C-alpha positions in Angstrom: 0.0 0.0 0.0 1.3 3.4 -0.9 2.5 5.7 1.9 1.0 9.2 2.0 3.9 11.6 1.7 4.4 15.0 3.1 6.5 17.2 0.8 8.7 20.2 1.3 9.3 22.1 -1.9 12.3 24.3 -2.7 11.6 26.7 -5.6 8.4 27.8 -7.2 9.4 28.7 -10.7 8.3 27.1 -14.0 8.8 23.4 -12.8 7.7 24.1 -9.3 4.4 25.5 -10.5 4.0 22.6 -12.9 4.4 20.1 -10.0 1.9 22.1 -7.9 -0.6 21.9 -10.8 -0.2 18.2 -11.6 -0.1 17.2 -7.9 -3.4 18.9 -7.3 -5.0 17.5 -10.5 -3.9 13.9 -10.4 -6.1 11.0 -9.5 -5.1 7.9 -7.6 -2.2 9.5 -5.8 -2.3 11.7 -2.8 0.5 13.7 -1.2 0.4 16.8 0.9 2.5 19.9 0.1 3.4 21.2 3.5 5.8 24.0 2.8 7.3 25.9 -0.3 10.6 27.6 0.3 11.3 30.6 -2.0 13.7 33.6 -2.0 12.0 36.6 -3.5 9.7 38.2 -0.8 8.3 40.7 -3.2 7.0 38.3 -5.9 3.3 37.5 -5.9 2.5 33.8 -6.2 -0.8 32.0 -7.0 -0.8 29.9 -3.8 -1.9 30.3 -0.2 0.5 32.5 1.8 0.7 30.1 4.7 2.4 27.6 2.4 5.3 30.0 1.7 8.5 30.2 3.7 11.8 32.1 3.1 13.7 29.8 5.5 15.1 26.5 4.4 15.1 25.1 8.0 11.3 25.3 8.0 11.5 22.2 5.8 14.8 20.6 6.8 14.0 20.8 10.6 10.4 19.5 10.1 10.3 15.9 11.2 6.9 15.4 9.6 8.2 16.2 6.1 9.6 12.9 4.6 10.3 14.1 1.0 12.2 17.2 -0.2 11.6 18.3 -3.8 14.5 20.6 -5.0 13.7 22.7 -8.0 16.0 25.8 -7.7 18.5 27.1 -10.3 21.7 27.5 -8.1 23.6 24.2 -8.3 25.8 24.7 -5.3 22.9 25.9 -3.1 20.8 22.9 -4.4 23.6 20.5 -3.3 23.7 22.0 0.2 19.9 21.5 0.5 19.8 18.0 -1.0 22.8 16.7 1.0 21.5 18.1 4.3 18.0 16.7 3.6 19.6 13.2 3.0 21.7 13.4 6.2 18.4 14.0 8.0 16.9 10.9 6.6 14.6 12.6 4.0 14.1 11.3 0.5 14.9 13.7 -2.2 13.5 14.4 -5.7 15.4 16.9 -7.9 15.5 18.2 -11.4 18.9 19.9 -11.1 21.1 18.2 -13.7 24.1 20.5 -13.1 24.1 19.8 -9.4 23.8 16.0 -10.0 26.6 16.0 -12.6 29.0 17.9 -10.4 28.3 15.9 -7.3 27.3 12.4 -8.3 30.1 10.8 -6.2 29.0 12.5 -3.0 25.3 12.0 -3.6 25.8 8.3 -4.4 27.7 7.9 -1.1 25.0 9.8 0.9 22.2 7.5 -0.5 24.1 4.4 0.7 25.1 5.9 4.1 21.7 7.2 5.1 19.6 4.6 3.4 17.5 7.2 1.5 16.3 7.6 -2.1 17.5 10.3 -4.4 15.4 10.3 -7.6 15.9 12.6 -10.6 13.9 11.6 -13.6 13.1 15.2 -14.4 16.8 16.1 -14.7 17.2 14.3 -18.0 15.0 14.7 -21.1 11.8 16.2 -19.5 8.8 13.9 -19.8 10.8 10.9 -21.3 11.3 8.3 -18.6 14.8 7.5 -19.7 16.4 7.0 -16.3 13.7 4.5 -15.1 14.0 2.8 -18.4 17.7 2.3 -18.0 17.4 1.3 -14.4 14.5 -1.2 -14.8 14.3 -2.4 -18.4 18.0 -2.5 -19.2 19.3 -3.3 -15.7 20.9 -6.6 -16.8 21.5 -6.0 -20.5 24.8 -4.6 -21.8 24.1 -1.4 -23.7 26.0 -0.3 -26.8 24.9 3.3 -26.8 22.5 6.0 -25.6 22.2 9.1 -27.8 19.6 11.5 -29.0 18.3 15.0 -28.6 18.4 16.0 -24.9 17.8 19.7 -25.0 14.6 21.3 -26.2 15.9 24.8 -26.4 18.6 24.1 -28.9 16.4 21.7 -30.8 13.8 24.5 -31.2 16.5 26.9 -32.5 18.0 24.3 -34.9 14.5 23.4 -36.2 13.9 27.1 -37.1 17.3 27.4 -38.9 16.5 24.4 -41.2 12.8 24.4 -41.5 12.3 28.2 -41.7 15.7 29.0 -43.1 16.3 31.8 -40.5 19.7 32.7 -39.1 21.0 31.4 -35.7 20.8 34.8 -34.0 17.1 35.2 -35.2 16.2 31.7 -34.1 17.8 32.3 -30.7 15.8 35.5 -30.3 12.6 33.7 -31.2 13.4 31.0 -28.7 13.8 33.6 -26.0 10.5 35.3 -27.0 8.7 31.9 -26.7 10.2 31.2 -23.3 12.3 28.2 -24.4 15.6 30.0 -23.9 16.8 32.0 -20.9 18.0 35.6 -21.3 21.5 34.1 -20.8 21.2 30.9 -23.0 24.8 29.8 -22.5 23.9 26.6 -20.6 21.8 25.4 -23.5 23.5 26.7 -26.6 27.1 25.9 -25.6 26.0 22.3 -24.8 26.5 22.3 -21.0 22.9 21.2 -20.3 23.0 18.1 -22.5 26.5 17.3 -21.2 25.2 17.2 -17.6 22.4 14.9 -18.7 24.9 12.7 -20.5 27.0 12.4 -17.4 24.0 11.3 -15.4 22.8 8.8 -18.0 26.3 7.3 -18.2 26.0 6.2 -14.6 22.7 4.4 -15.4 23.8 3.1 -18.8 27.4 2.0 -18.1 27.7 2.1 -14.3 30.4 4.8 -14.2 30.6 8.2 -12.5 32.7 10.4 -14.8 34.2 13.8 -14.3 32.2 16.3 -16.4 35.3 18.4 -17.0 36.7 15.5 -19.1 33.6 15.5 -21.4 33.8 17.6 -24.5 30.8 19.8 -25.2 30.6 21.7 -28.5 27.5 23.8 -28.9 25.8 25.8 -31.7 26.9 29.4 -30.9 29.3 29.4 -33.9 26.6 28.2 -36.4 26.5 30.3 -39.5 24.3 30.6 -42.6 26.9 28.6 -44.7 26.6 25.6 -42.3 22.8 25.7 -42.5 23.1 25.9 -46.3 25.5 23.0 -46.4 23.1 20.8 -44.3 20.1 21.8 -46.4 21.8 21.0 -49.7 22.8 17.5 -48.3 19.3 16.8 -47.0 20.5 17.0 -43.4 19.0 18.5 -40.3 21.4 19.7 -37.6 20.8 18.4 -34.0 22.8 18.9 -30.9 23.5 15.4 -29.6 25.1 13.8 -26.7 26.8 10.5 -27.4 27.2 7.8 -24.6 28.8 4.8 -26.4 30.5 1.6 -25.5 33.6 1.1 -27.7 34.6 -2.3 -26.6 34.3 -4.5 -23.4 36.5 -2.1 -21.4 36.0 1.4 -22.9 33.3 3.9 -23.4 33.1 7.6 -24.5 30.8 10.5 -23.7 30.7 13.8 -25.5 28.3 16.4 -26.9 28.4 18.0 -30.4 26.2 19.0 -33.3 25.4 16.3 -35.8 24.1 16.2 -39.3 21.1 13.9 -39.3 19.7 12.2 -42.5 16.1 11.3 -43.2 16.7 7.6 -42.3 17.3 8.5 -38.7 14.5 8.3 -36.2 15.7 11.7 -34.8 15.2 13.5 -38.1 11.6 14.4 -37.4 12.1 15.2 -33.7 11.6 19.0 -34.0 10.9 22.1 -32.0 11.1 21.6 -28.2 10.7 17.8 -28.3 13.4 15.4 -27.2 14.2 12.0 -28.6 16.4 9.2 -27.1 17.8 6.2 -28.8 18.9 3.3 -26.6 20.7 0.4 -28.3 21.1 -2.9 -26.3 23.4 -5.8 -27.1 20.4 -8.2 -27.5 17.3 -6.0 -27.7 18.6 -3.8 -30.5 17.5 -0.2 -30.9 14.7 1.5 -28.9 13.4 5.0 -29.5 11.6 7.3 -27.0 10.2 10.7 -27.8 8.5 13.3 -25.7 8.5 17.0 -24.6 11.9 17.9 -23.3 10.9 21.1 -21.5 8.0 23.0 -20.1 6.2 23.4 -16.8 3.7 20.5 -17.0 5.8 17.8 -18.7 8.7 18.4 -16.3 6.3 18.7 -13.4 4.8 15.3 -14.4 8.3 13.8 -14.3 8.9 15.1 -10.8 5.5 13.8 -9.7 6.4 10.4 -11.1 9.4 10.2 -8.8 7.3 11.4 -5.8 4.8 8.7 -6.6 7.5 6.1 -6.8 8.8 7.1 -3.4 5.4 6.3 -1.9 6.1 2.7 -2.7 9.7 2.8 -1.4 11.4 3.0 -4.8 15.1 3.7 -5.1 17.7 3.4 -7.9 19.6 0.1 -7.5 22.5 1.1 -9.7 23.0 -2.5 -10.8 25.3 -1.4 -13.6 27.6 0.3 -11.1 28.4 -3.0 -9.4 28.8 -4.8 -12.8 31.0 -2.3 -14.6 34.0 -1.3 -12.4 36.4 -2.6 -15.1 34.9 -0.2 -17.7 36.8 3.0 -18.3 36.0 6.4 -19.9 38.1 7.6 -22.8 38.4 10.4 -25.2 40.9 8.5 -27.4 38.3 8.0 -30.2 38.4 8.8 -33.9 35.3 10.7 -35.1 34.3 11.9 -38.5 33.5 15.7 -38.6 32.6 18.6 -40.8 34.9 21.6 -39.9 34.0 25.1 -41.3 37.1 27.3 -40.9 38.2 30.9 -41.7 41.7 30.6 -43.2 44.5 28.1 -43.8 46.0 28.8 -40.3 42.8 27.5 -38.7 43.1 24.2 -40.6 46.7 23.8 -39.6 45.6 23.7 -36.0 44.0 20.4 -36.5 45.7 17.0 -37.1 43.2 15.1 -39.3 43.9 11.4 -39.7 42.2 11.6 -43.0 40.4 14.3 -45.1 37.6 13.0 -47.3 36.3 16.4 -48.6 37.7 19.8 -48.9 36.2 23.0 -50.2 37.8 26.5 -50.2 36.6 29.8 -51.4 37.1 33.4 -50.2 34.3 33.5 -47.6 33.6 29.8 -46.9 35.9 26.8 -46.4 35.3 23.4 -44.9 36.8 19.9 -44.7 35.2 16.6 -43.8 37.5 14.1 -42.2 38.4 11.9 -39.3 40.1 13.3 -36.2 40.9 12.3 -32.6 38.1 13.4 -30.2 40.7 14.3 -27.6 42.2 16.8 -30.0 38.9 18.6 -30.4 38.6 18.7 -26.6 42.0 20.4 -26.2 41.2 22.8 -29.1 37.7 23.7 -27.8 38.7 27.3 -26.8 40.3 27.9 -30.2 37.2 26.6 -31.9 34.9 29.0 -30.0 37.3 32.0 -30.0 37.7 31.8 -33.8 34.0 31.0 -34.5 34.7 27.7 -36.2 31.8 25.3 -36.5 32.1 21.5 -36.1 29.4 18.9 -36.7 29.6 15.1 -36.7 28.8 13.6 -40.0 28.5 9.9 -39.1 27.6 7.6 -36.2 30.9 5.7 -36.4 33.3 5.9 -33.5 36.6 4.2 -33.7 38.6 3.4 -30.5 42.3 4.3 -30.4 44.3 1.8 -28.4 47.9 2.7 -27.3 50.1 -0.3 -27.0 53.7 -0.4 -25.8 56.3 -1.0 -28.6 59.9 -1.8 -28.0 62.3 -0.2 -30.5 66.1 -0.4 -30.0 65.6 -1.2 -26.3 63.3 1.8 -25.7 59.6 1.3 -24.8 57.3 3.8 -26.6 53.6 4.0 -26.8 52.1 3.8 -30.2 48.5 4.3 -31.2 46.6 1.7 -33.0 43.1 2.4 -34.4 40.7 -0.4 -34.0 38.2 -0.6 -36.8 34.8 -1.4 -35.4 
């Protein structure tokens, strides 16, 4: 029988209001919202004033509140709230993907030490139940990859550039006017948001907690009309895509970059603010999930799903974590990319293993070729500073293995590319 939960909520913005609405309009599940902690004392809110508090201890010190729902923007403040709640034996539901990605190690340890649940379905891909799918359906099957469209804001912008043929700056402005993009859109358009989600999903897909600083994120801020034209002429759409992929029995890679998508991809028609996730299992093959990636009610519904699960004592089991301690993260991977550059000096900065296409004119030059992912990571600042644009052009990743070679009595490491 489900336990009736008493909830303390931190934050009453877009997602908090969505949770309040779905909680009060759901049938078959009952929970009481005891207190809502907010910061701005001048802001008017469409709820009873007795529910409002400006003091976090009104929730954390309340022994009757068994569940803390954290929905604030500040990642470090969120971590303080969540970790303190767990130390006090309270279960936690959060949608803060940055907080999770930065503190997965500590949060994993706190769950085990204090025997509480930390659930965060709403932190990855909005209304798509991807974390629960990985935890429950794929808990004992080896996965080959998890990829897709994880950010509704950038997908809306990129949809406008291809479908409506408008420039990136105009598409960004329209996204802001519609409320999809923040006034400072950096987190979305530079690929940090999907990177945080990819780090979270890597734990559930491959059982590893990885340092987000080691994960490359290339966004869409340098996208220009010529890149849009190239994609259109080739019949592609551009999508900002995280890749979480197993390379062999012992290695996997995670990164975020734009990708040219052809019509035969299930992601081709995932447009506007929608998200789409592809999960490929060793035995089950490819699965595709699609849903709204953002918005008050879809994300609020994902939060409510976690709260409901808590009423039955649910917690993540992290089976892959116990199974996969031999698996290692790597950036030593060959990827095929399109690079639009400004002058020959730009091209000389990159050590391509192979160049398959090259086009040069006064105002537009590009190459298509294979390059080490780790090199792109080390050149990220140069790429952004010089407004170069990079997009993946294929799904193929090739692992680079460094093996010791003895030459004239001296041991040297030499790279060997494993063709998959």
